[in-house]
C-alpha positions in Angstrom: 73.0 -224.4 50.8 72.4 -222.4 47.7 73.8 -223.2 44.3 75.1 -220.7 41.9 73.5 -221.1 38.4 74.9 -218.1 36.8 76.9 -218.8 33.5 78.9 -215.9 33.5 80.6 -214.0 36.4 83.2 -211.4 36.6 86.3 -212.7 38.8 86.7 -210.7 41.8 89.9 -208.4 41.2 91.6 -205.8 43.3 91.6 -203.7 40.2 89.0 -201.2 39.9 89.5 -200.3 36.3 86.7 -201.1 34.3 88.9 -201.6 31.2 90.7 -204.8 32.8 88.1 -207.7 33.5 88.4 -211.3 33.6 85.1 -213.1 32.9 84.3 -216.6 34.1 82.0 -218.8 31.8 80.5 -221.8 33.2 80.0 -224.8 31.2 82.1 -223.4 28.4 85.5 -224.4 26.6 87.7 -223.9 23.8 85.0 -223.6 21.3 83.5 -220.3 22.6 86.8 -219.2 24.1 88.8 -219.1 21.0 85.8 -217.7 18.7 85.4 -215.0 21.4 88.9 -214.2 21.5 89.2 -214.0 18.0 86.5 -211.6 17.4 87.1 -209.4 20.4 91.0 -209.0 19.2 89.6 -207.4 16.1 88.3 -204.3 18.0 90.9 -201.7 17.7 90.5 -200.8 21.3 91.4 -204.0 22.7 94.9 -204.3 24.2 94.6 -207.8 25.2 92.1 -210.7 24.9 93.0 -214.2 25.7 91.3 -217.2 27.5 92.3 -220.2 29.6 90.7 -223.5 30.8 92.1 -223.6 34.4 92.0 -227.4 34.8 90.4 -230.0 32.3 88.4 -231.4 35.2 86.6 -228.1 35.8 84.1 -227.0 33.1 85.1 -223.1 33.3 86.3 -220.8 30.7 88.4 -217.7 31.9 88.3 -214.9 29.4 90.7 -211.9 30.2 90.1 -208.4 28.4 92.3 -205.4 28.6 91.1 -202.2 26.6 92.2 -198.6 25.9 89.2 -196.5 26.4 86.1 -199.0 25.9 84.8 -200.9 29.2 85.9 -204.5 29.0 82.2 -205.4 29.5 81.4 -203.4 26.5 84.2 -205.2 24.5 82.7 -208.6 25.5 79.3 -207.4 24.8 80.3 -206.4 21.1 82.2 -209.8 20.7 79.3 -211.7 21.9 76.9 -209.9 19.4 79.5 -210.2 16.4 79.5 -214.0 17.3 75.9 -214.2 17.2 75.6 -212.5 13.9 78.3 -214.5 12.4 76.5 -217.7 13.7 73.2 -216.6 12.2 74.9 -216.1 9.0 76.3 -219.5 8.9 73.0 -221.2 9.8 71.4 -219.1 7.2 73.7 -220.1 4.4 73.9 -223.6 5.6 69.8 -223.9 5.5 69.8 -222.4 2.0 72.7 -224.8 0.5 70.6 -227.7 2.0 67.5 -226.5 0.5 69.2 -226.1 -2.9 70.8 -229.5 -2.6 67.2 -231.0 -1.9 65.6 -229.1 -4.9 68.4 -230.3 -7.3 67.7 -234.0 -6.0 64.2 -233.6 -6.8 64.8 -232.6 -10.3 66.7 -235.7 -11.1 
């Protein structure tokens, strides 16, 4: 029996429209779901973006995206890129603040 190690899959749907998709993230929860939902909803082409955790015992996140023109995959990609950029900025700002703090401590 083969195991499925993919972290992201697209839910099987009857819809053939690329603007309407549900993505399933394995091993993710509210932290990623809320951050992605917030960033994706800032895109003016996105009509709907929401997430759910189907059951507390399942370590899965279902993220639904509906768009006007842009494909749902492209909206997700943009949201992930924005989240990466935001995370990089926060990390850089934090590391700079820690270095400044350590420098001030050594001067005392």
